Structure formats: C-alpha cells, structure tokens
C-alpha positions as CSV (number, residue, x, y, z in Angstrom):
1,M,37.8,-54.2,39.8
2,R,38.6,-51.7,37.0
3,G,36.1,-48.9,36.2
4,D,35.9,-50.0,32.6
5,D,34.4,-53.3,33.6
6,L,31.3,-51.5,34.9
7,L,30.4,-49.9,31.5
8,P,28.0,-51.7,29.2
9,P,29.6,-53.3,26.1
10,V,29.7,-51.0,23.1
11,E,27.7,-52.4,20.1
12,P,27.5,-51.1,16.6
13,P,24.3,-49.3,15.8
14,S,21.5,-51.4,14.3
15,A,20.0,-50.8,10.9
16,T,16.8,-49.8,12.5
17,F,18.5,-47.1,14.6
18,I,20.3,-45.7,11.5
19,L,17.0,-45.7,9.6
20,Q,15.3,-43.7,12.4
21,L,18.2,-41.3,12.8
22,F,18.9,-40.4,9.2
23,V,16.7,-41.9,6.5
24,V,13.3,-41.1,8.0
25,P,14.1,-37.3,8.6
26,A,15.6,-37.2,5.1
27,L,12.4,-38.6,3.6
28,I,10.3,-36.1,5.6
29,V,12.4,-33.2,4.2
30,L,12.0,-34.5,0.7
31,I,8.3,-34.8,1.0
32,V,8.0,-31.2,2.3
33,V,10.2,-29.9,-0.5
34,G,8.1,-31.9,-3.0
35,V,4.9,-30.5,-1.7
36,W,6.3,-26.9,-1.8
37,L,7.5,-27.3,-5.4
38,S,4.2,-28.7,-6.5
39,F,2.3,-25.9,-4.9
40,S,4.7,-23.3,-6.5
41,W,4.2,-25.0,-9.9
42,L,0.4,-24.8,-9.5
43,V,0.5,-21.2,-8.5
44,H,2.8,-20.1,-11.4
45,R,1.7,-22.4,-14.2
46,S,-0.9,-19.9,-15.4
47,Q,0.2,-17.2,-17.9
48,P,-1.2,-13.7,-17.6
49,K,-2.9,-13.8,-20.9
50,D,-4.5,-17.1,-20.0
51,L,-5.9,-15.5,-16.9
52,I,-7.4,-12.6,-18.9
53,Q,-8.9,-15.1,-21.3
54,G,-10.3,-17.1,-18.3
55,L,-12.0,-13.9,-17.1
56,E,-13.7,-13.7,-20.5
57,S,-14.8,-17.3,-20.7
58,S,-15.5,-18.5,-17.2
59,R,-17.9,-17.6,-14.4
60,I,-16.0,-19.6,-11.8
61,A,-13.3,-18.3,-9.5
62,R,-13.0,-15.1,-11.5
63,W,-12.0,-12.9,-8.6
64,Q,-9.1,-15.3,-7.8
65,R,-8.0,-15.1,-11.4
66,A,-8.1,-11.3,-11.2
67,S,-6.1,-11.3,-8.0
68,E,-3.5,-13.6,-9.4
69,L,-3.2,-11.4,-12.5
70,A,-2.7,-8.3,-10.4
71,D,0.1,-10.1,-8.5
72,M,1.7,-11.3,-11.8
73,L,1.7,-7.8,-13.3
74,R,3.7,-6.5,-10.3
75,N,6.4,-9.1,-11.1
76,E,9.3,-7.8,-13.0
77,R,9.3,-10.9,-15.2
78,N,6.1,-9.7,-16.8
79,E,7.3,-6.2,-17.7
80,Q,6.5,-6.8,-21.4
81,L,2.9,-7.5,-20.6
82,K,2.5,-4.1,-18.9
83,T,3.0,-2.4,-22.2
84,D,0.6,-4.7,-24.1
85,K,-2.2,-2.3,-25.1
86,S,-4.5,-5.0,-26.5
87,A,-4.3,-7.0,-23.2
88,A,-4.9,-3.8,-21.2
89,L,-7.9,-2.8,-23.2
90,Q,-9.4,-6.3,-23.1
91,L,-9.1,-6.2,-19.3
92,A,-10.6,-2.7,-19.3
93,E,-13.6,-3.9,-21.3
94,I,-14.2,-6.7,-18.8
95,L,-14.1,-4.2,-15.9
96,D,-16.5,-1.9,-17.8
97,R,-19.0,-4.8,-18.2
98,E,-18.7,-5.9,-14.6
99,I,-19.4,-2.3,-13.4
100,D,-22.6,-2.3,-15.5
101,R,-23.5,-5.8,-14.1
102,G,-23.4,-4.3,-10.7
103,N,-27.0,-3.2,-11.3
104,D,-28.1,-6.8,-11.9
105,E,-29.2,-9.3,-9.3
106,G,-26.1,-10.4,-7.3
107,G,-24.0,-7.4,-8.6
108,M,-23.2,-6.3,-5.0
109,E,-22.4,-9.8,-3.7
110,N,-19.0,-10.2,-2.3
111,E,-17.5,-12.2,-5.2
112,S,-18.7,-9.6,-7.8
113,V,-17.4,-6.7,-5.8
114,T,-14.1,-8.4,-5.1
115,L,-13.7,-9.1,-8.8
116,R,-14.1,-5.5,-9.7
117,Y,-11.6,-4.5,-7.0
118,F,-8.9,-6.8,-8.3
119,L,-9.6,-5.8,-11.9
120,C,-8.9,-2.2,-10.9
121,R,-5.7,-3.3,-9.2
122,A,-4.5,-5.2,-12.3
123,L,-5.3,-2.3,-14.7
124,G,-3.2,0.1,-12.5
125,E,-0.1,-2.0,-13.1
126,F,-0.2,-1.4,-16.9
127,H,1.8,1.3,-18.7
128,V,-1.2,2.1,-20.9
129,P,-3.0,5.4,-20.3
130,D,-6.0,4.2,-22.3
131,V,-7.3,2.3,-19.3
132,L,-7.9,5.6,-17.4
133,P,-11.5,6.1,-18.4
134,V,-12.8,2.8,-17.0
135,L,-10.8,3.5,-13.7
136,L,-12.5,6.9,-13.5
137,K,-15.8,5.1,-14.0
138,A,-15.1,2.6,-11.3
139,A,-14.0,5.4,-8.9
140,T,-17.2,7.4,-9.3
141,T,-19.7,4.5,-9.4
142,N,-21.3,4.7,-6.0
143,R,-24.5,2.7,-5.9
144,D,-24.1,0.8,-2.6
145,P,-21.8,1.2,0.5
146,R,-20.3,-2.2,-0.4
147,E,-18.9,-0.7,-3.5
148,Q,-16.5,1.6,-1.5
149,V,-13.7,-1.0,-1.8
150,V,-14.0,-0.9,-5.6
151,R,-13.9,2.9,-5.6
152,Q,-11.0,3.0,-3.3
153,G,-9.1,0.4,-5.4
154,A,-9.8,2.4,-8.6
155,V,-8.3,5.6,-7.1
156,E,-5.3,3.7,-5.8
157,A,-4.9,2.1,-9.3
158,I,-4.9,5.6,-10.9
159,A,-2.0,6.6,-8.6
160,V,0.0,3.4,-9.6
161,L,-0.8,4.0,-13.3
162,S,0.4,7.6,-13.0
163,F,3.6,6.5,-11.3
164,N,4.3,3.8,-13.9
165,L,3.9,6.2,-16.8
166,Q,6.2,8.7,-15.1
167,Q,8.9,6.0,-15.0
168,L,8.9,5.5,-18.7
169,D,11.6,6.9,-21.0
170,P,10.4,9.5,-22.0
171,P,7.9,9.9,-19.1
172,Q,4.2,10.0,-20.0
173,E,1.4,11.9,-18.2
174,L,-2.2,10.9,-17.8
175,P,-4.6,13.1,-19.7
176,S,-5.7,15.7,-17.1
177,A,-9.0,17.1,-18.2
178,D,-11.4,14.5,-17.0
179,L,-8.9,13.3,-14.4
180,D,-8.6,16.6,-12.6
181,K,-12.3,17.1,-12.6
182,T,-13.0,13.6,-11.2
183,L,-10.3,13.8,-8.5
184,A,-11.7,17.2,-7.4
185,Q,-15.1,15.5,-7.1
186,L,-13.6,12.6,-5.1
187,A,-11.7,15.1,-2.9
188,A,-15.1,16.4,-1.7
189,D,-16.6,12.9,-1.3
190,D,-18.7,12.2,1.9
191,N,-16.6,9.0,2.6
192,D,-13.5,9.6,4.7
193,S,-11.5,6.8,3.1
194,I,-12.2,7.9,-0.4
195,R,-10.9,11.5,0.4
196,S,-7.9,10.0,2.1
197,V,-6.8,7.8,-0.8
198,T,-7.7,10.7,-3.2
199,A,-5.2,12.9,-1.3
200,Y,-2.5,10.3,-1.9
201,T,-3.3,10.1,-5.6
202,L,-3.4,13.9,-6.0
203,G,0.1,14.1,-4.6
204,R,1.3,11.2,-6.8
205,I,0.1,13.0,-10.0
206,G,1.0,16.5,-8.8
207,T,-0.5,18.8,-11.4
208,P,-1.2,22.5,-10.4
209,A,-4.9,21.6,-10.1
210,N,-4.0,18.6,-7.9
211,L,-1.9,20.7,-5.6
212,A,-4.8,23.3,-5.3
213,Q,-7.0,20.4,-4.1
214,L,-4.4,19.3,-1.6
215,E,-4.2,22.8,-0.1
216,I,-7.9,22.3,0.7
217,L,-7.6,18.7,2.0
218,V,-4.7,19.6,4.3
219,D,-7.4,21.1,6.6
220,D,-9.8,18.2,6.2
221,P,-11.6,17.1,9.4
222,H,-10.5,13.5,8.8
223,A,-7.0,13.0,10.2
224,D,-5.7,10.5,7.6
225,T,-6.9,12.7,4.8
226,R,-5.1,15.8,6.0
227,Y,-2.0,13.7,6.9
228,N,-1.9,12.3,3.3
229,A,-2.4,15.8,1.9
230,A,0.3,17.3,4.1
231,V,2.9,14.6,3.1
232,A,2.0,15.1,-0.5
233,L,2.3,18.9,-0.4
234,A,5.7,18.6,1.4
235,H,7.1,16.3,-1.3
236,H,6.1,19.1,-3.8
237,G,7.8,21.7,-1.6
238,N,4.6,23.4,-0.6
239,A,4.9,25.1,2.8
240,K,1.2,24.9,3.4
241,A,2.0,21.4,4.8
242,V,3.8,22.8,7.8
243,D,0.9,23.1,10.3
244,T,-0.4,19.6,9.7
245,L,3.1,18.1,9.7
246,A,3.6,19.7,13.1
247,E,0.3,18.1,14.2
248,M,1.5,14.7,13.0
249,L,4.6,15.1,15.2
250,D,2.7,16.2,18.3
251,Y,2.4,13.0,20.4
252,T,-0.2,14.6,22.7
253,E,-2.6,14.6,19.7
254,M,-2.4,10.8,19.5
255,S,-5.4,9.1,21.1
256,S,-4.7,6.1,23.3
257,V,-6.5,2.7,22.8
258,R,-8.0,0.9,25.7
259,E,-8.7,-2.4,24.0
260,E,-5.6,-4.6,24.4
261,E,-6.0,-6.4,21.1
262,E,-5.6,-3.1,19.2
263,R,-2.6,-1.8,21.0
264,S,0.1,-3.2,18.6
265,D,-1.8,-2.0,15.5
266,Q,-2.3,1.4,17.0
267,M,1.4,1.7,18.0
268,M,2.4,0.8,14.4
269,K,0.0,3.3,12.9
270,H,1.1,6.2,15.2
271,T,4.8,5.4,14.7
272,L,4.3,5.3,10.9
273,I,2.5,8.7,11.0
274,M,5.4,10.3,12.7
275,S,8.0,8.6,10.5
276,N,6.1,9.8,7.4
277,A,5.9,13.3,8.9
278,M,9.7,13.4,9.5
279,D,10.5,12.2,6.0
280,A,8.1,14.8,4.6
281,A,9.7,17.5,6.7
282,R,13.2,16.7,5.3
283,E,11.8,16.7,1.8
284,L,10.1,20.1,2.3
285,A,13.3,21.6,3.7
286,R,15.2,20.3,0.7
287,K,12.7,21.5,-1.9
288,N,11.8,24.8,-0.3
289,P,14.8,26.2,1.7
290,D,12.8,29.4,2.5
291,A,9.9,27.6,4.2
292,D,9.4,28.5,7.9
293,L,9.7,25.2,9.7
294,T,9.6,26.6,13.2
295,E,6.4,24.7,14.2
296,I,8.0,21.5,13.0
297,T,11.3,21.9,14.8
298,T,9.4,22.8,18.0
299,A,7.3,19.6,17.7
300,L,10.5,17.6,17.1
301,E,12.2,19.1,20.1
302,K,9.2,18.2,22.3
303,L,9.1,14.7,20.8
304,A,12.9,14.1,21.3
305,A,12.6,15.2,25.0
306,A,9.5,13.1,25.8
307,D,10.1,10.3,28.3
308,E,9.6,6.7,27.2
309,A,6.6,5.9,29.4
310,T,4.7,8.9,28.0
311,L,5.3,7.8,24.5
312,Q,4.3,4.2,25.2
313,E,1.1,5.5,26.8
314,T,0.2,7.3,23.6
315,M,0.9,4.2,21.5
316,I,4.2,5.3,20.0
317,N,7.4,3.2,19.7
318,P,9.7,5.4,22.0
319,R,13.1,4.3,20.8
320,R,12.4,4.4,17.1
321,V,10.6,7.7,17.2
322,S,12.9,9.6,19.7
323,T,16.0,8.7,17.8
324,A,14.4,9.6,14.4
325,A,13.2,12.9,15.9
326,E,16.8,13.8,17.0
327,H,18.2,13.0,13.6
328,T,15.5,14.9,11.7
329,L,15.9,17.9,14.0
330,K,19.6,17.9,13.4
331,D,19.0,17.7,9.6
332,L,16.6,20.7,9.7
333,Q,18.9,22.8,11.9
334,Q,21.8,22.2,9.6
335,R,20.0,23.8,6.8
336,D,20.2,27.1,8.7
C-alpha cells in the first residue's frame, strides 16, 4: 500500500473557515481603529479659545478644560495663540478670580485647587510677559497646605514663561523688580519643594540677583534644593557649584531604600542626579575654564572605579553611571 493512500483527502477550505481566518480579524482591526479615531477626534475637536470661553461660562469640568488647554499650548500647531495677548490676559483674569475664590467655601477642594494649578501651567506657555503679576500672586498665596501644588505650579510656569520669552527674536526679559523680590522670598520659604523649584526658576532666569540667591541655596539643607542650585550655577559658569556637584557624584551619599516597591523609582532618581551633575560639570568647565574642578574629578574617579554590586546597593544604575563617569572624566581632563 502506498503512503499517499494513508493521508486524508485534501478538501478546499470552507467559507466559514475563510471567514474565521481573515474576515473576522479584519473587522476587529477596523473596529479598534474606528474607536481610536473617534477618541482622537473627541480629544482634539475643541479649539483653545473655545476652552478659554468655557472656563468663563461653565462651572462643570473646568479643571479638565484648563488641563487640555495647557496641553494644547505646548503643541507647535498652536504657536500663534501663544502670542495672543487678549487670550493670555483673559486667562490671567480667570486665574486671578479663582485665587480670590480660594477664600470662599470649597475654595480648597481638590477640583478648585487643581483648576488653579492648570491655569498656572497654561499661562506659562504664553509669550506674553503681562501674565507675570498673576503668576507671582499664585506663587505667594499660601493660605492652606493644599495650595502648595498651585504655588509650585506657578513658580514652574514663571520658569517656562521666561524661557519662552528668551527664545523670541529679539529675546525678551521678564520685568525684574517684583520678580526678583518675590523669588528671593520664595527662596527662603519654609517648604522644601517650593525652595527646590525656585532654585530651578532662578537658574532659568539668571539675573545677577538670581545668581546671588542661588549662591545661598547651594548650601540649603534640603538636598534637591541645593542640587538644583548647583546645576543652575554651573550652567552660568559659577564655580560655587563645585562642592555640591561633587556631593551629587558621591555614591556613598546616596541613601538606600528598604521598601522593594520604591527601589526602581529611587534608582531612577539617583541615576538622574548623577547624570545632571555630570552634564553640569561639563558646562561649568566650558564656561569657566579657570574653575578648580579637583573635587569633581576625584568624585568621578571614585565613581568610575566603584564595583557594580556597590552601586546597585546604593540604588544607582551601574552600567549607565560608570560609563558616563569615565566619559565625563576624560572630557574634564582634556581641558587641562
């Protein structure tokens, strides 16, 4: 008996089989694509000015509108709106009223606070210096601990606003009189997070008065505050950043975390601290060739020579940091 006789007869595929194999999956894909396109249309159907008008006329879902507006203003397709002074001032008036309403019943509820935060975020995206006064008001209005997020958002918005104005042709500067005074006040704030974000903003603006404040903050007891101050000073070529940059590169200063669920976040944070310090050290060397970087190079040598297990124990990504330390050390040594 031939082997072919043992095989079952070959039959053409049935219509049901073809339907299951090709048509049904194709329909599923079309449905998924249709849902995605519908969702995308719903998200983007609103226009920025419509959202601003909605903030004026509605009491429903206002913080969602403000959040969507902040996202839209970051989109390059809305560059023209960023220079719209009337829209910016209209939004500033809304924020001003909402700050005052914080004294009313419900003014510190989550939705009200979140609305003020996103209004600050949106205003920072404009290229209109006239919005600065209301951002300063938001940054210094401190009636309740729940308002910290608004204050922090306002300080961040000032940094973004300053950066946006510096990118214009010709560049523009924020008016410094009230700004310098307010940032000096925030640099001495009791809240660690406020001082930390203020250090970043001081560096972004970078007036002589701002740098003088950073020279104080570089010795702040709060680690993130002095780290932000050191990086900012380094980017301005100020050698007073050296000691703190060396501290940022000293892995023995990094505290380990015992709770397993926090290990990945802590490793990311420690690795980012070191990466920022190395970038800042290069910038300091470039802008201030005469700066004594001995402490930094010593810390880099120690870091590059550390074994992998030790770095992992202190929540640092060993491969990324060790390689970066070697390259940074080589760059700094070449300058000599």
